N, C-alpha and C positions, 0 to 999 in steps of 0.2 A: 504494500500500500504506500502510495506517496501522499504526504500530508502538507497542506498549505496552511500555515499558521497566520491568523489575523488577530491583532490585539483588540481586546474589547474597548469600545469608545469610552471616554470619560462620561460620568453620569450627569451631564449637564441638564438632561431632561427631568431628573428627579426633583430638583428644587422648584422648577416652574410648575410641575404637576402637583406637587404638594401645596405650593402657594395658591394655585388656582382652586384646587379641590377643597382645601380646608379654610379658605378665606371667605367663602360665600355662606349664605344662609342654609342651603341644603348641602351638607358636607358629603364629599365622596372622594375616593381615590381610584385611579385607573387600575384594572386588574394586573397589568404587567408589573406594577410595583411590588406585587406579592412575590415575584420570582427573582429575588437576589439569591446568593449562594445558599443561605440558610433556608429561605423559602422553598427553593428547588429541592433541597434535601428533605424537607418536611413533606412536600408534595409527593416525592417518590415513596415515602412511607405510607401516605394516604392510599396510593394505588395498590398497596399490598393488603389493606385492611379487609376483613370479611364483608363489611357493610358497603364497601366501595366496589360495586359490580362493574362499573364502566370499563375499566382497563381489562378485566378478565373477559368481558363480553366482546369487546373489540378485538382483543388478541385471538379469541376463538374464531372470529370471522376471518381474520387474516391468515391464521394457520390453516383453516379448512379450505380457503378459496384463493390463496396467493396466486396459483397458476391461472385461474380464471380472471383474476383482476389484471394480471399482466396481459392476458389475451385481449382484454378490452382496451388496453393501451394501444395495441396495434404493432407498429414497427419498432425497430431498435431505439433505445433511449440513451442519449448521451449524458443526460444530467437529471438527477433526482433531487429535488428541492423539498425539504421538510420545514414547514413553518412551526415554530415552537417545538423544536426537535427534542429538547431535553436530553435524556440518555439514549434515545433512538432505539430502544429495544423492540418496539413494534415495527418500525420501518425496516429494521434489519431482516425481518421475516420476508419482506418483499425484495430487499436487496440480495438476499441469498439466492432466491429463485432467479432473479434477473441475471446475476453473474454466471449462474449455472447455464443459462441460455446463451448469453452473448459474450461472456468472458470478462468484461470489465465495464465500469461506468464511473461517473463522478457523482459524489454525494455532497450536497450543500445543506448542512444543518443551519437553520436560522434561529437564533435565540438571543435573548437579552442577557442571559447568564452564561458565563464561560465554563463554570465548573462542571455541569452535567455534560456539556458538549465535549469537554476534554476527556471525560470518562468514556463517552461513546467513541471518540477517536481512538483511544488506546485499545478498546475492545475490538473495534473493527480492524485495527491493524493486525491483531492476532488472528481473527476469525475469517475475515474477508480481505486478504491482502491485495486483491486486484481492484479494490475500490479506492479511488482517489477522494480524499476528504478535504473540502474547501469551506470552512465555517464562515458565516457572516454574523457577527455579533451586533445585530441591529433590530429595530422594531420591524414588523412585517412589511409595512408600506414602503419604508425606505429600501429594504432589500429587494422587494418586487420591482420597484422603479429601476434599480441598478441592473437587475436581471433582464428586464424587458429591453434594455439598451444593447444586449448582446444575444440575438436570437440563436436558438439551437433547438434540437429535438429534446424536449424536457417534460417531465412529469412533476407536478406540484402536489405534495402530500399535506393535508391539513387534517390531522387525526385527533383523537381524544375528545371529540365534541367541543373543541376550542371555539368553533364558530358560534356556539351558544353563549360565549362570554361577551359577544358583541351586540350592541344595539342594532335593530333591524337596518337602519341606514348605514351603519358602520359595516355590517355584514355584506351589504350590497356593494359598498365602496371597495371592500377587500376582494370580493369576487370579481369585480371589474378589473382590479389590478392583476389578479391571477390570470384573467383572460388575456391581458396584454402580454403575459409571459408565455402563453401556450398557443396564441393565435397563429395560424399558418402564415408564413411569410416567404422568404427565399427558399429555394429548393432544400429539402431536408430539415426544415424547422417546423415547429408546431408542437402539439403534445396533448396532455390530459390533466385533469384534476382528480385526485382521490380524496374524498371528503368523508369524515366520520361524524355522525350525528347521533346523539342520544334521543331515543324515541319517547313519546309521551307515555306515561304510566302512572300508576297509583302513587299519591303522595306518601303512602305508608312505606313504599319501597324507596322513594327518593330521599326522604328526610334523614334516615340514618346514614346515607352516603355522604351527606354534607354536614352532619353533626354526629360524628361517631362517638360511641361510649368511651373509647380510649382517649379522647380529647386531642387527637392529632390535628383534626380540622380546625379546632379552636386555636391551637398553637400556631398553625399555619396562618390563620387570619390575623391574629394579634402580632405576628412577626412583622407585618407591614409598619406598625408603629415602632417596633424595635429597630427596624431599618432606619426610620426617620431619626430615632435617637442616635444611632451609630453614625449616620452619614451627615446629618444636618444639625446635630446638637440639640435634638428634641429632648423634652423632659417628661415624656408620657410614662405614667405608672400603669404597667400592663395589668396589674391586679384591679385597677379601677375601671376596666372595660370588660364586657362579656361578648362572646361570640354568639351571633344570632343567625340561624338559617330558617327561611320561611318559604313555603310554596305560594307562588303568585299565580292564581288560576287564570285571571284575565290575560296575563302576559305569557302564560304557559312556560313559566321559568321558576327556578330556585333563585332566591335573592339572599345574599350574605351581607351582614352588617357587623359593625362593632358598636355596642351600645354602652354609653357612659353610665356607671353605677352611682355617680354623685355629681354635683356641680363641681367643675374644675376649670382652672386656667393653666394652659400648658405653653410655656415659651419654647420657641424653636430658634435657637441662637443664630444659625447661619442665615435665616430668612428675616431676622429682626421682627418677628411677629409673635403674637400670643394667640393661641387657639382657645376659645371659650366654649365649653360644652356643658349643657344643662343635664341634670339627672334624667335619664331615659332618652336623651338625644342620640341619634344614630349617625354613623359614618357608613355610607354604602361602599362596599369594596369589590363586589363581584356579583354578576348574575349568570345563570346557566340556563339558556332556553332549551326546551325540549321540542323537537321537530316532529311533525307528521310528514309523510312522503310528499303530500301536496305543498307543504311549506318549502321543502327542498326544491321542488320543481319551480315554484314561484321565485325563489331566491336566484336560482341558476338562470331562469329565463330573463330576469331583470338585468342580469350581467352579460347576456348574449351567449349563454351556454345552455346545454341540455343534458339531462341525465341519460346515460347510456345503459347502465346496469346497476342493480342494488342487491346487496347480500345482507342478511341479518343472522344473529346468533339463534340457536334453537328456541330460546324463550322469547325472541323478538323484543329484546330490550334495547338493542343497539344496531345501527345500520352503517354500512360502508358503501359509498356510491362512487362510481366512475363517471365523470362528465367530460364532454368535449365542447368545442366551439361550434356554435350554430353556423 
């Protein structure tokens, strides 16, 4: 395996995101802030919990149908891009089948956290030595814009139901950016999207996945405030907030919050600001929308793509779709 090393960019976006999100009346923080090195480590723990079915269900789909998924891609693939790659354990299932068929490829893991990608790079070097790894430590939109400027035959993976973390307009915007990376252009370019979506189901199944009895999800959520303390000189008392996970029926999504347990004023030294939270006031940190197949079709159609094939796990909890450009 040949490895292309890219240095993670300075966290210039963290300060502006925190200032904007905590400076208004309805406080919120963008989901990507959850995934620093510690947050990524905690999320990897979440994926192994008995109550967190998503990773196991998606992995079951990929293990059972990897060959069919590759068949839906069509011709040779020169570049496999994974948005929010993390440790890339699920995408490796596809990469293994791909290199067995064509010998080699380039894998481009896109992530805001370098630590899990470095783990993936080391593992792939041992297990799939004909894969060239070229990480991009950027947010998705910036990476997709850079990739679109160099057309090739590429497949974009967006697994783990990460599309559900986006607001509907953000999901459409990202899907359009993906289309720009896989649209047919000069001879030999174009490609496909592989999209993972969590399917609608009973809140009784959903709630434990986002508020596990072991408390790992709570630690993961509170870590965003610990990150502000570490990187921006915040003074958040993590014992003064609680993790809240709620099912939002009208929005067909799970919503995550940090709720203040008392009135408090929290200075953030690097920003020269003080965040005031009333007892019971919440900071929204993440949402996870649950899709129906018709929702997937509507999303893809609005971005100029269409669903080619869909696979689900035996319990129909999770779906993996392959889409192409209309």
